[in-house]
C-alpha positions in Angstrom: -13.4 -39.8 -51.2 -11.3 -40.0 -47.6 -13.5 -39.3 -44.8 -13.7 -36.0 -42.6 -12.4 -36.0 -39.0 -15.7 -36.0 -37.0 -15.5 -33.3 -35.3 -18.8 -33.2 -34.2 -18.0 -36.2 -31.8 -18.6 -35.1 -29.0 -15.9 -36.6 -27.1 -13.3 -35.5 -29.5 -14.4 -31.6 -29.2 -13.8 -32.1 -25.5 -10.8 -33.8 -26.1 -9.8 -30.4 -28.3 -11.5 -28.1 -25.6 -9.5 -29.5 -22.9 -5.9 -29.5 -24.8 -6.2 -26.1 -25.3 -2.9 -24.2 -23.8 -4.9 -21.0 -22.7 -6.7 -21.2 -19.6 -10.7 -22.4 -20.4 -12.9 -23.0 -17.9 -16.9 -24.3 -18.4 -19.3 -24.2 -15.5 -22.8 -25.5 -15.3 -26.0 -23.3 -14.2 -25.2 -24.1 -10.3 -21.7 -23.1 -10.9 -20.1 -26.2 -10.8 -16.8 -26.2 -12.8 -17.8 -29.7 -15.8 -14.5 -29.0 -17.9 -11.5 -27.8 -17.1 -8.3 -27.1 -19.9 -5.4 -27.9 -19.8 -3.8 -24.4 -19.5 -6.1 -23.9 -16.4 -4.5 -26.5 -14.7 -0.7 -25.2 -15.8 -1.9 -21.2 -15.0 -3.8 -22.4 -12.1 -1.8 -25.1 -10.1 -4.6 -27.4 -9.8 -5.2 -30.4 -11.8 -8.1 -31.1 -13.5 -9.5 -33.8 -10.9 -8.9 -31.3 -8.2 -11.8 -28.8 -10.0 -14.2 -31.1 -12.1 -18.0 -30.8 -10.2 -16.7 -28.2 -7.6 -18.1 -24.7 -7.4 -16.3 -22.2 -8.5 -17.3 -19.9 -6.1 -16.7 -22.3 -2.9 -13.6 -23.6 -3.5 -12.5 -19.4 -4.3 -11.0 -20.1 -7.8 -12.0 -17.3 -9.4 -13.7 -14.2 -8.0 -13.7 -10.8 -9.5 -12.8 -7.2 -8.6 -16.3 -5.6 -7.7 -16.6 -4.0 -4.4 -18.2 -6.1 -1.7 -18.0 -9.0 -4.6 -15.8 -11.8 -2.2 -17.7 -14.6 -3.4 -18.6 -13.3 -7.2 -22.2 -13.3 -7.0 -23.5 -12.1 -9.9 -21.0 -9.4 -11.0 -18.2 -11.8 -12.4 -18.2 -11.9 -16.1 -19.3 -15.4 -15.9 -22.3 -14.6 -13.6 -23.0 -11.6 -15.9 -22.6 -13.8 -18.9 -25.5 -16.2 -17.5 -27.3 -13.8 -16.3 -27.7 -11.4 -19.1 -27.1 -14.1 -22.1 -24.7 -12.2 -23.6 -20.6 -12.1 -23.4 -19.0 -10.6 -20.6 -15.3 -8.9 -20.4 -13.2 -8.1 -17.2 -10.6 -8.6 -14.2 -10.8 -11.9 -12.2 -8.6 -12.8 -9.7 -7.7 -16.4 -9.9 -6.4 -18.4 -6.8 -3.4 -20.2 -7.4 -2.9 -23.8 -5.5 0.6 -22.5 -4.4 -1.6 -19.6 -2.2 -1.4 -16.4 -3.9 -3.7 -14.6 -5.9 -3.8 -12.5 -9.1 -5.6 -10.8 -11.7 -6.4 -11.9 -15.3 -8.5 -10.6 -18.2 -11.4 -12.9 -18.7 -13.9 -13.3 -21.5 -17.1 -15.1 -21.0 -20.2 -16.6 -22.9 -22.8 -18.3 -22.5 -23.6 -21.9 -23.1 -27.2 -22.7 -24.7 -28.9 -25.5 -25.3 -30.5 -26.5 -28.4 -33.7 -24.8 -27.4 -32.0 -21.9 -26.6 -31.6 -21.5 -23.1 -28.8 -20.7 -20.6 -27.6 -24.0 -19.3 -23.8 -22.3 -18.4 -21.4 -20.0 -19.5 -17.2 -21.1 -20.7 -14.6 -18.6 -19.6 -11.2 -18.2 -21.1 -8.0 -16.6 -19.5 -4.1 -16.8 -19.9 -1.5 -15.6 -18.5 0.3 -12.7 -20.5 -0.4 -10.3 -17.2 2.9 -12.1 -15.6 5.3 -11.5 -19.2 5.9 -8.0 -17.7 6.6 -8.0 -14.0 9.5 -11.0 -15.4 11.3 -8.5 -17.4 11.5 -5.7 -14.2 12.5 -8.1 -12.2 15.5 -9.8 -14.8 16.3 -6.0 -14.8 16.5 -5.0 -11.0 17.9 -8.1 -10.3 20.8 -6.6 -12.6 21.1 -3.7 -10.7 21.1 -5.6 -7.3 18.0 -4.7 -6.2 16.2 -7.3 -5.4 15.2 -9.8 -2.4 16.2 -12.9 -2.5 13.9 -14.6 -1.1 10.8 -13.2 -2.3 12.3 -11.9 -5.6 10.3 -8.0 -5.2 12.5 -5.4 -4.8 15.1 -4.4 -2.1 14.7 -2.2 0.2 17.5 0.4 -1.3 15.3 -0.4 -4.1 12.3 1.1 -2.3 13.6 4.0 -1.2 15.1 5.1 -4.6 11.2 4.4 -6.0 10.0 7.0 -2.7 12.3 9.7 -3.5 11.3 10.1 -6.8 8.0 9.5 -5.8 8.3 12.2 -3.0 10.2 14.5 -6.0 7.5 14.2 -8.6 4.9 14.9 -5.7 6.6 18.5 -5.1 8.0 20.0 -8.3 4.3 18.7 -10.6 1.9 17.7 -7.5 1.7 14.0 -9.1 -0.2 12.2 -5.9 0.8 9.0 -4.5 0.1 7.0 -1.8 2.0 4.3 0.6 0.6 0.9 1.9 2.9 -0.5 4.8 2.2 -4.2 5.3 3.3 -6.6 8.6 3.6 -10.2 8.5 2.5 -11.2 11.8 4.6 -13.3 14.2 6.7 -14.3 11.6 9.8 -14.7 13.9 7.9 -17.2 16.1 6.5 -19.0 12.6 10.2 -19.2 11.5 11.4 -20.8 15.3 8.4 -23.0 15.0 7.7 -24.1 11.7 11.2 -23.6 10.3 13.2 -21.4 7.9 11.9 -22.9 4.8 8.6 -22.6 5.7 9.1 -19.0 6.5 10.6 -18.2 3.7 8.0 -20.2 1.4 5.3 -17.8 2.8 6.6 -14.8 2.4 7.1 -15.7 -1.2 3.4 -16.3 -1.4 2.5 -12.8 0.1 5.4 -11.6 -2.4 3.1 -13.2 -5.1 0.0 -11.6 -3.8 1.1 -8.0 -4.1 3.2 -8.2 -6.9 0.1 -9.3 -8.5 -2.3 -6.8 -6.7 -0.6 -3.7 -8.3 -1.2 -2.0 -11.4 1.8 -1.8 -13.6 2.2 2.0 -12.9 2.6 0.9 -8.6 5.3 -1.4 -7.3 5.4 -3.4 -4.4 8.5 -4.5 -2.5 10.1 -5.9 0.3 10.6 -3.5 3.0 12.2 -5.6 6.0 12.1 -9.1 7.1 8.4 -9.4 8.2 7.6 -5.9 6.4 6.2 -4.9 2.8 5.7 -1.8 1.1 3.6 -0.9 -1.8 3.6 2.7 -3.4 0.5 3.8 -5.2 0.7 6.3 -7.4 -2.2 8.8 -8.3 -4.0 7.1 -5.3 -5.3 8.7 -2.8 -9.0 9.4 -1.0 -11.4 7.0 -1.1 -9.6 4.7 -3.9 -7.0 4.3 -1.7 -9.3 2.8 0.9 -10.8 0.7 -2.0 -6.8 -0.5 -3.1 -6.1 -1.4 0.7 -9.0 -3.3 0.9 -9.1 -5.3 -2.1 -5.0 -6.1 -1.1 -6.3 -6.8 2.8 -8.9 -9.1 1.0 -6.6 -11.0 -1.4 -4.0 -11.6 1.5 -6.5 -13.0 3.8 -6.9 -16.0 1.4 -2.9 -16.8 0.9 -1.4 -20.0 2.8 1.2 -22.5 2.4 1.0 -26.4 2.8 3.6 -27.6 4.5 3.9 -31.0 5.9 0.3 -32.0 5.1 -1.1 -29.1 7.2 -2.3 -25.8 5.4 -1.2 -22.8 7.0 -1.3 -19.1 7.3 -0.1 -15.7 9.3 -1.9 -12.6 9.6 -1.2 -10.0 7.7 -1.5 -5.8 8.9 -2.1 -3.2 6.6 -1.6 0.6 7.3 -0.8 3.3 4.9 -0.3 7.3 4.2 -0.9 9.4 1.9 2.1 11.9 0.5 1.0 15.7 1.9 2.8 19.0 0.5 6.4 19.5 2.8 6.7 15.7 3.4 10.4 14.2 3.5 10.6 10.1 3.4 10.6 9.9 6.9 7.6 12.2 7.6 5.2 9.6 4.9 6.9 6.5 6.4 6.3 7.4 10.2 2.5 7.8 9.5 2.5 4.7 7.4 4.1 3.0 10.6 1.8 4.7 13.0 -1.2 3.5 10.9 0.2 0.1 10.9 1.2 0.2 15.4 -2.5 1.0 15.3 -3.9 -2.6 13.9 -5.9 -4.4 16.4 -3.3 -7.4 16.8 -4.5 -11.2 16.0 -6.5 -11.5 12.7 -5.7 -9.9 9.3 -6.5 -6.4 9.3 -6.6 -2.8 8.2 -6.4 0.3 9.6 -5.3 4.2 9.0 -4.0 6.7 11.2 -4.5 10.7 11.0 -3.2 12.0 7.2 -3.0 15.6 8.5 0.4 16.6 8.6 0.3 18.0 11.7 -0.6 14.5 13.3 
């Protein structure tokens, strides 16, 4: 009788796990990565030797979408799985080696030894979230609505969607808000480091913004150093939460250029649609909010949202 493949051999089992096309990460109780699959390399841009033995917290590889949870703690799926001994799932933000962040839906399960004690956790993730954005980008390119540098919607496209949102707000009272963002010191950065570096950083910011919003929302490039986000059904406390989440994600954006890690601060302002608003009213409040931000650091601020201000 032909002998069966010795799957129980630890080395063979490890080779099988490492060759999986999906993202697969195994950590120990100290949150250090002990296994990183081929899929994880492809999805994150980080090679196995760059990750193995390092903390998933300290290297900002994965972190959850919980208030005040910038450094994970026990609230991310991996942490919950190890704490409760039960499978866990949720939205996790992954920091790509190229410098931007994007969300993934992940599943984590605890890993136990032969005595039943938890000794770590295993997490799987994939890149299915990217498919819809690619299809949308191809569609918008056909209409000439895509910014050539970032691949996001250009100003013409964003103005069109803003008018549609204002019409829906006026007729159906469907609330929405906007975030207006400015990349600080972009022109000086372009002069000092070069236009290619500036374009590279803009693309990193664009990917972070694109991946930070829900499918019903829209991010676009408003001008050379400005981006605009339309947030449907968002206002009040939820707007502040979204703004802070995006601000936090942007604070990690950077590029590696000629052996140096470079970044720029991004200011964030916001405005919520109000009865009687036209396009100019809404954008003027967003611009005032942005202009009142403190210079010289990554930040977010708001101006008065009253219709008379």
